[in-house]
VEXDREN-2710 file (C-alpha; in Angstrom, 1 decimal):
% VEXDREN-2710
k/r/px/py/pz
1/MET/-160.1/-125.3/1.1
2/GLU/-162.2/-122.3/1.0
3/LEU/-159.9/-120.4/3.4
4/ALA/-157.1/-120.5/1.4
5/LEU/-159.6/-119.7/-1.5
6/ALA/-160.6/-116.7/0.3
7/ARG/-157.5/-115.6/1.1
8/LYS/-156.0/-116.0/-2.2
9/THR/-159.0/-113.5/-3.4
10/ARG/-158.0/-111.1/-0.8
11/GLN/-154.5/-111.1/-1.8
12/SER/-155.5/-110.4/-5.7
13/LEU/-157.7/-107.6/-4.7
14/GLN/-154.8/-105.9/-3.1
15/PRO/-152.6/-103.5/-5.6
16/GLU/-149.3/-104.1/-6.4
17/PRO/-146.6/-102.4/-4.8
18/ARG/-145.5/-99.0/-6.6
19/HIS/-142.8/-96.9/-6.0
20/GLY/-143.9/-93.1/-4.8
21/GLY/-143.2/-91.7/-8.1
22/ARG/-146.0/-94.0/-9.8
23/VAL/-148.7/-93.8/-6.8
24/LEU/-148.3/-90.1/-6.9
25/ALA/-149.1/-90.4/-10.7
26/ASP/-152.4/-92.5/-9.8
27/ALA/-153.1/-90.1/-7.2
28/LEU/-153.3/-87.5/-9.8
29/VAL/-155.4/-89.4/-12.4
30/ALA/-157.5/-90.4/-9.5
31/GLN/-158.5/-86.9/-8.4
32/GLY/-159.3/-86.2/-11.9
33/ILE/-156.2/-84.1/-13.1
34/HIS/-155.4/-84.4/-16.9
35/HIS/-152.7/-81.8/-17.4
36/ILE/-149.3/-81.5/-16.2
37/PHE/-146.8/-78.7/-17.0
38/GLU/-143.5/-79.1/-16.0
39/VAL/-139.8/-78.6/-16.5
40/PRO/-138.0/-81.7/-15.4
41/GLY/-135.7/-81.7/-12.6
42/GLU/-133.4/-84.6/-11.0
43/SER/-135.5/-84.1/-7.5
44/PHE/-138.5/-85.8/-9.0
45/LEU/-137.4/-88.4/-11.5
46/ASP/-138.9/-91.4/-10.1
47/THR/-142.3/-89.4/-10.3
48/LEU/-141.4/-88.7/-14.1
49/ASP/-141.0/-92.3/-14.5
50/GLY/-144.6/-92.8/-12.4
51/LEU/-146.2/-89.9/-14.8
52/TYR/-144.2/-92.3/-18.2
53/ASP/-147.1/-95.4/-17.0
54/ARG/-149.7/-93.0/-16.8
55/ARG/-149.3/-90.9/-20.2
56/GLN/-152.7/-91.9/-21.8
57/ALA/-154.6/-90.4/-18.8
58/LEU/-152.3/-87.4/-18.5
59/LYS/-151.1/-84.4/-21.1
60/MET/-147.6/-84.1/-20.3
61/VAL/-146.6/-80.3/-21.4
62/THR/-142.8/-79.5/-21.1
63/CYS/-142.2/-76.1/-20.6
64/ARG/-139.2/-73.8/-21.1
65/PHE/-138.6/-71.8/-17.7
66/GLU/-140.7/-72.4/-14.7
67/ALA/-142.8/-69.4/-14.5
68/GLY/-144.2/-70.3/-17.7
69/ALA/-145.0/-73.8/-16.4
70/VAL/-146.9/-72.4/-13.3
71/ASN/-148.6/-69.7/-15.3
72/MET/-149.8/-72.3/-18.0
73/ALA/-151.7/-74.0/-15.4
74/GLU/-152.9/-71.1/-13.8
75/ALA/-154.4/-70.2/-16.7
76/TYR/-155.9/-73.6/-17.1
77/GLY/-157.5/-72.9/-14.0
78/LYS/-159.1/-70.0/-14.8
79/LEU/-160.4/-71.5/-18.3
80/THR/-161.6/-74.9/-16.4
81/GLY/-162.3/-73.9/-12.6
82/ARG/-160.5/-77.1/-12.1
83/PRO/-156.6/-77.6/-11.2
84/ALA/-154.0/-78.6/-13.1
85/ALA/-150.8/-79.7/-11.8
86/ALA/-147.4/-78.1/-12.0
87/PHE/-144.0/-79.6/-11.3
88/VAL/-141.1/-77.6/-11.2
89/THR/-137.6/-78.6/-9.0
90/ARG/-136.2/-77.6/-5.9
91/GLY/-134.2/-74.2/-5.5
92/PRO/-134.0/-72.0/-8.3
93/GLY/-137.1/-74.1/-9.8
94/ALA/-139.2/-73.3/-7.1
95/CYS/-138.4/-69.6/-7.1
96/HIS/-139.2/-69.3/-10.5
97/GLY/-142.6/-70.8/-10.6
98/ALA/-143.3/-68.9/-7.4
99/ILE/-144.5/-65.9/-9.7
100/GLY/-147.4/-68.1/-11.0
101/VAL/-148.5/-69.0/-7.4
102/HIS/-149.1/-65.4/-6.6
103/VAL/-150.8/-64.6/-9.7
104/ALA/-153.3/-68.1/-8.6
105/PHE/-153.5/-66.5/-5.3
106/GLN/-154.2/-63.0/-6.3
107/ASP/-156.7/-64.1/-8.9
108/SER/-158.4/-66.9/-6.9
109/THR/-157.6/-70.0/-9.4
110/PRO/-157.3/-73.5/-8.2
111/MET/-153.9/-75.1/-8.8
112/VAL/-151.2/-77.6/-7.4
113/LEU/-147.8/-77.0/-7.5
114/PHE/-145.0/-79.7/-6.8
115/VAL/-141.9/-78.7/-6.0
116/GLY/-139.0/-81.4/-5.7
117/GLN/-137.1/-81.5/-2.4
118/ILE/-133.9/-82.7/-0.7
119/ALA/-133.7/-86.0/0.9
120/HIS/-135.4/-85.7/3.9
121/GLU/-132.5/-86.9/6.3
122/ASP/-130.7/-83.6/4.9
123/THR/-133.2/-81.4/6.1
124/GLY/-131.8/-78.3/7.9
125/ARG/-127.7/-79.1/6.5
126/ASP/-128.4/-76.1/3.8
127/ALA/-128.1/-79.0/1.6
128/PHE/-128.0/-78.3/-2.3
129/GLN/-130.6/-76.2/-3.4
130/GLU/-132.7/-76.2/0.2
131/VAL/-135.3/-74.5/1.0
132/ASP/-138.0/-74.9/3.6
133/TYR/-140.8/-74.7/1.6
134/ARG/-143.8/-73.9/3.9
135/GLN/-142.0/-70.7/5.0
136/MET/-141.6/-69.7/1.2
137/PHE/-144.7/-70.5/0.1
138/GLY/-146.9/-69.8/2.9
139/PRO/-148.1/-66.2/2.3
140/LEU/-148.7/-67.1/-1.5
141/ALA/-150.6/-70.2/-1.3
142/LYS/-153.9/-71.7/0.3
143/TRP/-152.0/-74.5/1.8
144/VAL/-148.5/-75.5/1.7
145/THR/-147.1/-79.3/2.6
146/GLN/-144.4/-81.7/2.1
147/ILE/-144.5/-85.5/1.9
148/ASP/-141.9/-87.4/3.5
149/HIS/-143.7/-90.9/3.4
150/ALA/-145.1/-92.4/0.2
151/LYS/-148.0/-94.0/2.0
152/ARG/-149.2/-90.0/2.9
153/ILE/-149.6/-89.1/-0.8
154/PRO/-153.0/-90.6/-1.9
155/GLU/-154.2/-88.6/1.3
156/VAL/-152.5/-85.5/0.6
157/VAL/-153.2/-85.5/-3.1
158/ALA/-156.7/-85.9/-2.1
159/HIS/-156.8/-83.0/0.0
160/ALA/-154.7/-80.6/-1.9
161/VAL/-157.7/-80.5/-4.1
162/ASP/-160.1/-79.9/-2.2
163/VAL/-158.4/-77.4/-0.6
164/ALA/-157.5/-75.4/-4.1
165/THR/-161.3/-76.1/-5.8
166/THR/-163.4/-75.1/-2.0
167/GLY/-164.0/-71.7/-0.6
168/ARG/-162.3/-69.5/-2.3
169/PRO/-160.2/-71.3/-4.8
170/GLY/-156.7/-70.7/-5.0
171/PRO/-152.9/-72.6/-5.2
172/VAL/-151.6/-75.7/-3.2
173/VAL/-147.7/-76.4/-3.0
174/ILE/-146.5/-79.6/-2.2
175/ALA/-142.9/-80.5/-1.4
176/LEU/-141.9/-84.1/-2.3
177/SER/-138.9/-85.4/-0.5
178/GLU/-136.4/-86.9/-2.9
179/GLU/-135.9/-90.3/-1.3
180/MET/-139.7/-90.4/-0.7
181/GLN/-140.6/-90.7/-4.3
182/LYS/-138.4/-94.3/-4.3
183/ASP/-140.1/-96.4/-1.6
184/ARG/-142.0/-99.0/-2.8
185/ILE/-145.3/-99.5/-1.0
186/THR/-148.7/-101.6/-1.5
187/ILE/-151.9/-98.4/-1.2
188/PRO/-154.7/-98.0/-2.6
189/ASP/-156.1/-95.1/-4.4
190/ILE/-158.1/-92.3/-3.0
191/PRO/-161.3/-91.8/-5.1
192/ARG/-162.4/-87.9/-6.2
193/ARG/-164.4/-86.8/-3.6
194/VAL/-167.9/-84.9/-3.8
195/ILE/-168.4/-82.3/-2.4
196/SER/-171.8/-80.0/-2.3
197/PRO/-170.9/-76.3/-3.4
198/ALA/-172.5/-73.7/-0.5
199/PHE/-176.0/-72.5/-1.0
200/PRO/-176.9/-68.9/0.0
201/ASP/-179.1/-68.4/2.7
202/PRO/-182.9/-68.2/1.6
203/ALA/-183.7/-65.4/4.2
204/ALA/-180.4/-63.6/2.8
205/LEU/-181.8/-64.0/-0.4
206/ASP/-185.1/-62.2/0.4
207/ARG/-183.0/-59.4/1.9
208/MET/-180.8/-59.0/-1.0
209/ARG/-184.1/-58.3/-3.4
210/ALA/-185.8/-56.3/-0.6
211/MET/-182.7/-54.0/-0.4
212/LEU/-182.7/-53.9/-4.5
213/ALA/-186.3/-52.9/-4.2
214/LYS/-185.6/-50.1/-2.2
215/ALA/-182.6/-48.9/-4.6
216/ARG/-182.5/-45.7/-7.5
217/LYS/-179.2/-46.3/-8.6
218/PRO/-177.7/-49.9/-8.1
219/VAL/-174.5/-51.1/-9.9
220/ALA/-173.3/-54.4/-9.7
221/VAL/-169.7/-55.2/-9.7
222/VAL/-168.8/-58.9/-11.0
223/GLY/-165.9/-60.8/-10.2
224/GLY/-164.4/-63.9/-8.4
225/SER/-163.3/-67.2/-10.7
226/CYS/-164.5/-70.8/-11.4
227/TRP/-167.5/-69.5/-13.3
228/THR/-169.5/-72.4/-15.2
229/GLU/-171.4/-71.7/-18.2
230/ALA/-174.6/-72.2/-16.3
231/GLY/-173.7/-69.6/-13.7
232/ARG/-172.7/-66.9/-16.4
233/ALA/-175.9/-67.6/-18.0
234/ALA/-178.0/-67.4/-14.6
235/LEU/-175.9/-64.6/-13.6
236/ARG/-176.8/-62.6/-17.3
237/SER/-180.6/-63.8/-16.5
238/PHE/-181.2/-62.1/-13.2
239/LEU/-178.9/-59.2/-13.8
240/LEU/-180.9/-58.4/-17.1
241/ALA/-184.2/-59.4/-15.6
242/ASN/-183.5/-56.4/-13.0
243/ASN/-182.0/-54.1/-15.7
244/ILE/-179.1/-53.5/-13.3
245/PRO/-176.1/-52.0/-15.0
246/VAL/-173.0/-54.2/-14.6
247/THR/-169.4/-53.3/-13.9
248/VAL/-166.7/-56.0/-14.4
249/GLY/-163.3/-56.2/-12.1
250/PHE/-160.0/-55.7/-13.0
251/ARG/-159.0/-57.8/-15.9
252/ARG/-162.4/-59.9/-15.3
253/GLN/-163.8/-58.0/-18.7
254/ALA/-165.6/-61.6/-20.2
255/HIS/-167.4/-62.5/-17.0
256/TYR/-170.5/-60.6/-18.3
257/ASP/-171.4/-59.8/-21.7
258/GLY/-170.1/-56.6/-23.3
259/THR/-172.5/-56.0/-25.9
260/LEU/-175.7/-56.3/-23.4
261/ASP/-177.3/-53.1/-23.0
262/ASN/-176.3/-52.8/-19.0
263/PHE/-173.2/-53.4/-19.5
264/ALA/-171.1/-50.5/-17.9
265/GLY/-167.4/-51.2/-18.2
266/ASP/-164.8/-52.2/-16.0
267/LEU/-163.4/-50.8/-12.8
268/GLY/-159.7/-51.3/-12.5
269/VAL/-156.6/-50.1/-13.6
270/GLY/-157.2/-47.2/-16.6
271/SER/-160.7/-47.4/-16.0
272/ASP/-163.4/-44.5/-17.6
273/PRO/-162.9/-41.7/-15.5
274/GLY/-167.0/-41.1/-16.5
275/LEU/-167.7/-44.6/-15.1
276/ILE/-165.7/-43.7/-11.9
277/GLY/-167.9/-40.9/-11.3
278/LYS/-171.1/-42.2/-11.7
279/PHE/-170.2/-45.0/-9.7
280/LYS/-169.6/-42.8/-6.9
281/GLU/-173.7/-41.8/-7.4
282/ALA/-174.9/-45.5/-6.6
283/ASP/-177.0/-46.1/-3.7
284/LEU/-176.4/-49.9/-3.6
285/ILE/-173.2/-52.0/-4.9
286/LEU/-173.9/-55.3/-5.8
287/ALA/-170.7/-56.9/-5.5
288/ILE/-170.8/-60.7/-6.7
289/GLY/-167.4/-62.7/-6.7
290/SER/-165.9/-59.4/-6.1
291/ARG/-163.1/-58.4/-3.3
292/LEU/-163.8/-55.1/-3.9
293/GLY/-159.8/-54.9/-3.6
294/ASP/-157.3/-52.0/-4.7
295/ALA/-157.5/-51.8/-8.5
296/VAL/-161.1/-52.3/-8.3
297/THR/-162.1/-49.6/-5.8
298/GLN/-159.1/-47.2/-7.5
299/GLY/-156.6/-47.5/-4.2
300/TYR/-159.6/-48.1/-1.7
301/SER/-160.8/-44.4/-2.6
302/LEU/-164.1/-45.3/-4.7
303/LEU/-165.9/-46.3/-1.7
304/ASP/-166.3/-45.5/2.2
305/MET/-165.1/-48.0/4.4
306/ALA/-168.0/-47.3/7.1
307/GLY/-170.6/-48.6/4.5
308/SER/-172.4/-45.4/4.0
309/VAL/-173.4/-46.8/0.8
310/PRO/-174.9/-50.6/1.2
311/ILE/-172.6/-52.9/0.0
312/ILE/-174.2/-56.8/-1.0
313/GLN/-171.1/-59.2/-1.1
314/VAL/-171.4/-62.2/-2.4
315/LEU/-168.1/-64.9/-2.1
316/PRO/-167.5/-68.6/-1.0
317/ASP/-165.4/-67.8/1.7
318/GLY/-166.8/-65.9/4.5
319/GLY/-163.2/-64.5/6.0
320/GLU/-162.8/-62.7/2.8
321/ILE/-166.4/-60.9/3.2
322/ALA/-166.1/-57.3/4.7
323/ARG/-162.4/-57.7/4.5
324/VAL/-162.0/-53.9/3.8
325/PHE/-165.3/-52.3/3.4
326/HIS/-168.3/-52.9/5.3
327/THR/-171.2/-54.5/3.9
328/ALA/-174.9/-54.2/4.9
329/LEU/-175.5/-57.8/3.9
330/GLY/-172.8/-60.4/3.3
331/ILE/-173.9/-63.8/2.0
332/VAL/-171.6/-67.0/1.9
333/SER/-172.0/-68.7/-1.5
334/ASP/-170.7/-70.4/-4.6
335/LEU/-171.0/-68.1/-7.2
336/ASN/-172.5/-70.7/-9.4
337/THR/-175.2/-71.4/-7.0
338/PHE/-176.0/-68.1/-6.0
339/ALA/-176.5/-67.0/-9.6
340/LEU/-178.8/-69.8/-10.1
341/ALA/-180.8/-68.8/-7.1
342/ALA/-180.8/-65.6/-7.6
343/ALA/-182.3/-65.5/-11.6
344/ALA/-185.1/-67.7/-9.8
345/LEU/-186.5/-65.0/-7.7
346/GLU/-189.2/-62.9/-8.8
347/PRO/-187.5/-59.5/-10.6
348/VAL/-188.0/-56.2/-8.7
349/THR/-189.7/-53.6/-10.4
350/ALA/-186.4/-51.6/-11.7
351/ARG/-186.9/-47.6/-11.3
352/TRP/-183.6/-47.1/-12.5
353/GLY/-184.0/-47.5/-16.4
354/LYS/-182.5/-44.1/-17.0
355/TRP/-179.5/-44.7/-14.8
356/THR/-179.0/-47.9/-16.8
357/GLN/-179.3/-46.4/-19.7
358/GLU/-177.0/-43.4/-18.7
359/LEU/-174.0/-46.0/-17.4
360/ARG/-174.5/-47.8/-21.0
361/SER/-174.2/-44.4/-23.0
362/LEU/-170.7/-44.3/-20.9
363/ARG/-169.6/-47.3/-22.2
364/GLU/-170.7/-46.6/-26.1
365/ALA/-168.6/-43.6/-25.6
366/GLN/-165.8/-44.6/-24.5
367/ARG/-165.4/-47.2/-27.2
368/ALA/-165.2/-44.0/-29.7
369/VAL/-161.9/-43.8/-31.3
370/PRO/-159.9/-40.5/-31.4
371/ASN/-157.5/-39.4/-33.9
372/TYR/-154.7/-40.6/-32.1
373/GLN/-151.3/-39.2/-33.4
374/GLY/-149.5/-41.5/-35.3
375/ALA/-149.7/-44.0/-38.4
376/LEU/-150.9/-46.6/-36.3
377/ASN/-154.2/-46.0/-34.4
378/LEU/-154.6/-48.7/-31.6
379/GLY/-158.0/-48.0/-30.6
380/THR/-159.1/-48.6/-34.5
381/VAL/-156.9/-52.1/-34.2
382/MET/-158.7/-53.0/-31.2
383/ARG/-162.1/-52.4/-32.7
384/GLU/-161.0/-54.3/-35.6
385/LEU/-160.0/-57.3/-33.6
386/GLU/-163.2/-57.2/-32.3
387/GLY/-164.6/-58.2/-35.5
388/LEU/-161.9/-60.7/-36.1
389/LEU/-162.0/-63.0/-33.1
390/THR/-164.3/-65.9/-33.3
391/PRO/-167.4/-66.4/-31.1
392/ASP/-165.6/-68.7/-29.0
393/ALA/-162.0/-66.9/-28.6
394/ILE/-159.6/-66.6/-25.5
395/VAL/-157.6/-63.5/-25.5
396/THR/-155.0/-63.7/-22.8
397/THR/-153.2/-59.9/-21.4
398/ASP/-150.4/-59.2/-19.8
399/ALA/-149.4/-56.3/-17.2
400/GLY/-148.8/-53.0/-18.4
401/ASN/-150.2/-50.0/-20.0
402/PHE/-150.9/-51.6/-23.2
403/ALA/-153.8/-53.4/-21.8
404/GLY/-155.7/-50.4/-21.5
405/TRP/-156.4/-50.7/-25.3
406/ALA/-158.4/-53.6/-25.2
407/THR/-160.0/-53.1/-22.1
408/ARG/-160.7/-49.7/-23.4
409/PHE/-162.1/-50.4/-27.1
410/LEU/-163.2/-54.2/-26.9
411/ASN/-166.5/-55.6/-26.0
412/PHE/-166.4/-59.4/-25.1
413/SER/-169.5/-61.4/-26.4
414/GLU/-171.0/-64.5/-24.0
415/ASN/-168.5/-67.4/-25.3
416/GLN/-165.6/-65.5/-25.1
417/ARG/-162.5/-65.4/-22.7
418/TYR/-160.3/-62.6/-21.3
419/ILE/-157.6/-63.6/-19.0
420/GLY/-154.7/-62.0/-17.1
421/PRO/-153.3/-61.5/-14.0
422/THR/-154.7/-59.4/-11.4
423/ASN/-151.7/-59.3/-9.2
424/GLY/-149.8/-57.2/-12.3
425/ALA/-147.3/-60.2/-13.0
426/MET/-145.5/-59.1/-16.5
427/GLY/-144.8/-62.2/-18.3
428/TYR/-148.2/-64.1/-17.9
429/SER/-149.6/-63.6/-21.3
430/VAL/-147.9/-65.8/-23.9
431/PRO/-147.7/-68.7/-21.3
432/ALA/-151.3/-68.4/-20.4
433/ALA/-152.1/-68.1/-24.2
434/ILE/-150.1/-71.5/-24.7
435/GLY/-151.8/-73.2/-21.6
436/ALA/-155.1/-71.7/-23.3
437/LYS/-154.4/-73.3/-26.4
438/ILE/-153.3/-76.5/-25.4
439/THR/-156.6/-76.7/-23.3
440/PHE/-158.8/-75.8/-25.7
441/PRO/-157.0/-76.7/-29.7
442/GLU/-160.0/-75.8/-31.4
443/ARG/-160.4/-72.4/-30.2
444/MET/-159.0/-69.2/-31.3
445/VAL/-156.5/-68.2/-28.9
446/VAL/-154.9/-64.5/-29.2
447/SER/-152.0/-63.1/-26.4
448/LEU/-151.8/-59.4/-26.1
449/VAL/-148.3/-58.5/-24.2
450/GLY/-146.2/-55.1/-24.2
451/ASP/-142.7/-55.7/-25.5
452/GLY/-141.5/-55.6/-21.9
453/GLY/-143.8/-58.8/-20.9
454/PHE/-142.8/-60.8/-24.0
455/MET/-139.1/-60.6/-23.5
456/MET/-139.2/-61.9/-20.3
457/THR/-141.4/-65.1/-21.3
458/GLY/-141.6/-65.1/-24.8
459/GLN/-139.3/-68.0/-25.2
460/GLU/-142.1/-70.3/-24.1
461/ILE/-143.8/-69.7/-27.6
462/ALA/-141.0/-73.2/-28.4
463/THR/-143.4/-74.8/-26.3
464/ALA/-146.7/-73.7/-28.7
465/PHE/-144.1/-75.8/-31.6
466/HIS/-143.3/-78.6/-29.4
467/HIS/-146.8/-79.3/-29.0
468/GLY/-148.4/-78.4/-32.4
469/ILE/-150.6/-75.4/-31.6
470/ALA/-150.9/-72.4/-33.2
471/PRO/-151.6/-69.1/-30.9
472/ILE/-151.6/-65.5/-32.1
473/VAL/-149.3/-62.9/-30.3
474/LEU/-149.6/-59.2/-30.5
475/VAL/-146.5/-57.4/-29.6
476/PHE/-147.0/-53.8/-28.6
477/ASN/-144.0/-52.3/-29.1
478/ASN/-142.8/-49.0/-27.8
479/GLY/-139.4/-49.6/-26.9
480/MET/-139.9/-48.9/-22.7
481/TYR/-141.7/-50.1/-19.8
482/GLY/-144.5/-48.1/-20.3
483/THR/-146.3/-48.1/-17.3
484/ILE/-143.6/-47.2/-14.9
485/ARG/-142.3/-44.4/-17.6
486/MET/-145.8/-43.1/-16.8
487/HIS/-145.7/-42.9/-13.5
488/GLN/-141.7/-41.5/-14.0
489/GLU/-142.9/-38.8/-16.0
490/ARG/-145.6/-37.9/-13.4
491/ALA/-143.6/-37.8/-10.7
492/TYR/-139.8/-36.5/-12.2
493/PRO/-141.1/-35.2/-15.2
494/TRP/-138.5/-35.1/-18.2
495/ARG/-136.1/-37.3/-16.2
496/VAL/-135.8/-40.6/-17.9
497/SER/-134.4/-42.9/-16.4
498/GLY/-134.3/-46.9/-16.7
499/THR/-137.3/-47.2/-18.3
500/GLU/-135.9/-47.4/-22.2
501/VAL/-135.4/-50.8/-23.6
502/THR/-133.5/-52.2/-27.3
503/ASN/-135.7/-55.4/-28.7
504/PRO/-135.1/-57.4/-31.2
505/ASP/-137.0/-57.5/-34.9
506/PHE/-140.0/-60.1/-33.3
507/ALA/-141.0/-60.8/-36.2
508/ARG/-137.9/-62.4/-37.7
509/LEU/-137.7/-63.7/-33.6
510/ILE/-140.4/-66.3/-34.8
511/GLU/-139.8/-66.8/-38.1
512/ALA/-136.7/-68.2/-36.7
513/TYR/-138.5/-70.8/-34.8
514/GLY/-140.5/-71.7/-37.8
515/GLY/-143.3/-69.5/-37.3
516/HIS/-145.5/-66.7/-38.8
517/GLY/-144.2/-63.0/-38.5
518/GLU/-145.8/-59.8/-39.1
519/VAL/-144.9/-56.0/-38.6
520/VAL/-147.7/-53.8/-38.2
521/SER/-147.2/-49.9/-38.5
522/GLU/-150.2/-48.3/-40.1
523/THR/-153.6/-49.1/-39.0
524/ASP/-155.0/-50.3/-42.3
525/ALA/-152.2/-53.5/-42.1
526/PHE/-153.5/-54.8/-39.0
527/ALA/-156.7/-57.1/-39.8
528/PRO/-154.9/-58.5/-43.4
529/ALA/-151.9/-59.4/-41.2
530/PHE/-154.1/-60.9/-38.7
531/ARG/-156.2/-62.8/-40.9
532/ARG/-152.8/-63.9/-43.0
533/ALA/-151.6/-65.0/-39.5
534/VAL/-155.1/-66.9/-38.9
535/GLU/-154.3/-68.8/-42.2
536/SER/-151.1/-69.5/-41.6
537/GLY/-152.2/-72.5/-39.2
538/GLN/-148.5/-71.8/-37.4
539/PRO/-147.7/-70.1/-34.3
540/ALA/-147.5/-66.5/-34.9
541/LEU/-146.6/-63.0/-33.8
542/ILE/-147.6/-59.5/-35.2
543/GLU/-145.2/-56.6/-34.2
544/LEU/-147.6/-53.6/-33.5
545/ARG/-144.9/-50.5/-33.8
546/VAL/-146.7/-47.9/-31.7
547/ASN/-146.4/-44.2/-30.9
548/PRO/-144.3/-44.3/-27.5
549/GLU/-145.4/-40.7/-27.3
550/GLN/-149.2/-42.4/-26.7
551/ILE/-148.2/-43.4/-23.0
552/THR/-151.9/-44.5/-22.4
553/THR/-155.3/-44.3/-24.1
554/ARG/-155.8/-41.3/-22.5
555/GLN/-152.6/-39.6/-22.2
556/THR/-149.5/-38.9/-24.2
557/ILE/-146.3/-38.1/-22.4
558/ALA/-146.6/-34.6/-23.5
559/ASP/-149.7/-34.2/-21.3
560/LEU/-147.9/-35.2/-18.2
561/ARG/-145.1/-32.9/-18.8
562/ALA/-147.6/-30.2/-19.5
563/GLY/-147.0/-27.4/-16.9
564/LYS/-143.8/-28.8/-15.9
565/PRO/-140.7/-26.6/-16.9
566/ARG/-137.9/-28.9/-18.6
567/PRO/-135.5/-28.9/-15.6
568/LYS/-131.8/-27.7/-16.7
569/LEU/-129.3/-31.2/-17.2
570/ALA/-127.1/-31.0/-14.1
571/LYS/-123.4/-31.4/-14.6
572/PRO/-122.2/-34.7/-14.1
573/VAL/-120.5/-35.0/-10.9
574/LYS/-116.7/-35.7/-11.4
575/ALA/-115.2/-38.0/-9.2
576/LYS/-112.4/-36.6/-6.9
577/PRO/-108.6/-37.6/-7.5
578/ALA/-107.4/-40.2/-5.1
579/ALA/-105.1/-38.5/-2.7
580/LYS/-101.3/-39.2/-3.4
581/ARG/-99.3/-41.3/-1.1
582/LYS/-96.7/-38.9/0.9
END
């Protein structure tokens, strides 16, 4: 009798049989994933059914375009340091979502993308929407795999989250065989693993301090991802205690409080030429989280690859240290644990107070607004926006020349966030703002986007209405692909080809959705329009009708054409008439 009772007890402890879709939903919950951004597809119907059962634990955000869904998940990862899940269907859906995977890879953002797949038995037949995702996503993700057997789901999902969040964070892509999701199995869930972050070598910290003590003109370059509040506070404490001038990497503006006296500005596209010149005088570079990539180093030209200027580089992945530039000291460490350890060091006697003041003065001088031509001065608009943002506001940006207005004239304070695609992907800002607002509904979220980028993914504003959130979108409308036009005028002045566009009435467009729309064409009209947008409590769009001649914050189209004579118009080539048949 006791044996029978024991057997019955063991059976009662066994999990109930579940189909693969439910096993997957349970695995996401077990790994601490809370948000799913998806565009549905028939290739993962069973998973959608499984997610229905866990709808209290998993917030599902239904999007309008796969690129939008994956960019929302990427923004979630940027802001929280934890991965969200994105789901797209096979073939075309995966191709659309690939943009967001590339953003996550280059931006070092944790994320897990699930892609529906054909039935495993049809592999190799060029079946409907068949793609080999290991080949497709191999160069874009940290790890790509496929689940063909439902019993592997808990194992693979647990490992995927570990891969996405450890070392250099990044995206993981998992293909889901269609028939596997239907299999009914009995298998336990795997609990979330606790992995201790890498700590810096104490000897390396001592050496870093000794190198810093010998310097006369040090500069810090702050970048990376997954910074925590404690890590940012410790980083600030370390850099302030040693009075080190701080620059931030491309689109990492809010990694450091721009209102502090040692903040010197950003290194990236459109950086202050004065800062670039001063950076070349530095005798020690402290790269904390920065890979010292293309944009930060101005096309790999800002530093000597042989390391004539000593570089201390701190990264969580040793394989990324000295990937391009020779480093005098590489420190493999989680960025937050490094910051905490560095803040505990005895500060050195800083002999570069004047140097730090010079760099800070450059930043303040850069923020002085010139008297730009036209009725709408975007420099003044950005300075006014700084005062209108809440202390914990989140600002998202897109790719394009318009983004330079914020980086030049806005200072972000300690609790504000600024996120954008370091890979230069247009169409990022609006989905990212929606993802940010869904993640932090109580915070102000403002999207900065050009007219070109908005027309790529602006329809995702429908997702904001569907989920009852109210981001504010500022559309910089100059009627062209401005960045390409700038390069075009430099290389082929006067020969405008393929860069002009025709736009809708953006204010009426969002009104058609049921939102609040404004058009601003004069400087004084911006602040009242922004306040009305906030007070509306609805998704809002403010169209900024900018002067197309002002192609960047520092140059006009006329500047680019200066000294280059206008070429004579070439006569159009007439097609020769077809030869008459004899």
